[in-house]
C-alpha positions as CSV (number, residue, x, y, z in Angstrom):
1,M,68.0,5.8,26.1
2,T,64.5,6.4,27.2
3,T,62.3,9.4,26.3
4,T,58.7,10.4,26.8
5,R,55.8,11.2,24.6
6,Y,52.3,12.2,25.2
7,R,48.9,11.7,23.2
8,C,45.3,12.4,23.8
9,S,43.7,9.4,25.6
10,S,40.6,9.5,23.2
11,Q,42.3,10.3,19.9
12,L,39.0,11.5,18.4
13,S,40.7,13.5,15.6
14,T,44.0,14.2,13.9
15,F,43.9,17.6,15.7
16,C,44.1,16.0,19.1
17,S,47.3,16.8,21.1
18,R,50.3,14.6,20.8
19,G,54.1,15.2,20.9
20,D,57.5,14.3,22.3
21,G,58.4,15.2,25.9
22,H,56.0,16.0,28.7
23,P,52.8,17.9,27.9
24,T,52.5,21.5,29.1
25,R,48.8,21.1,29.9
26,K,46.5,18.3,31.5
27,S,44.0,17.9,28.8
28,C,43.9,17.8,24.9
29,K,43.6,21.2,23.4
30,Y,41.1,20.0,20.7
31,C,38.7,17.7,22.6
32,G,39.4,18.2,26.4
33,S,40.3,14.5,27.0
34,V,43.1,13.5,29.4
35,L,46.6,13.4,28.1
36,V,48.6,10.1,28.5
37,V,52.4,10.1,29.0
38,Q,54.2,7.1,27.6
39,Y,57.9,6.1,28.1
40,G,60.1,4.5,25.4
41,T,62.1,5.4,22.4
42,W,61.7,5.8,18.7
43,G,63.3,3.2,16.3
44,A,64.1,3.2,12.6
45,Y,63.3,-0.1,10.8
46,E,63.0,-1.8,7.6
47,W,59.3,-2.3,6.9
48,T,58.3,-5.9,7.7
49,G,54.6,-5.9,6.8
50,N,53.7,-7.9,9.9
51,G,53.5,-5.1,12.4
52,R,56.2,-6.5,14.6
53,Y,59.2,-4.3,15.4
54,P,61.3,-5.6,18.3
55,E,63.9,-3.1,19.6
56,A,66.7,-5.5,18.7
57,D,65.8,-5.2,15.0
58,A,66.0,-1.3,15.0
59,R,68.8,0.1,12.8
60,R,69.0,3.1,15.1
61,T,67.0,4.5,18.0
62,F,66.2,8.1,18.7
63,T,64.6,10.3,21.4
64,S,62.5,12.4,19.0
65,E,60.0,11.2,16.3
66,K,61.0,14.1,14.0
67,V,64.7,13.4,14.1
68,A,64.0,9.7,13.6
69,G,61.8,10.6,10.6
70,R,64.5,12.8,9.1
71,W,67.1,10.0,9.3
72,A,64.8,7.3,8.1
73,A,63.3,9.0,5.1
74,P,66.2,8.9,2.7
75,R,66.9,5.4,3.8
76,E,63.3,4.2,3.0
77,L,62.9,3.0,6.6
78,V,59.8,3.3,8.9
79,V,59.8,4.9,12.4
80,R,58.0,3.1,15.2
81,W,57.6,3.7,18.9
82,I,59.3,1.2,21.2
83,P,57.5,1.2,24.5
84,E,59.4,0.8,27.7
85,I,58.6,-2.5,29.3
86,P,58.4,-2.2,33.1
87,R,60.7,-4.7,35.0
């Protein structure tokens, strides 16, 4: 299950463009930087404190950050992006 997300390449502000799916424009609405498209999935994890969240340790995976957040919040889990590794 692979999905896409996009984000502003410069990430100068919290107002910079980001979201799930493919962007509807080529540049950030806030700062004008190029938007970057990434492939992967969202995972819900127990917090480890070391910043390492391998896909195998995910309690569940999702195609949307918002859906993952709604599922993880009552279970006190954290949501992390799992990038697709090109083979």
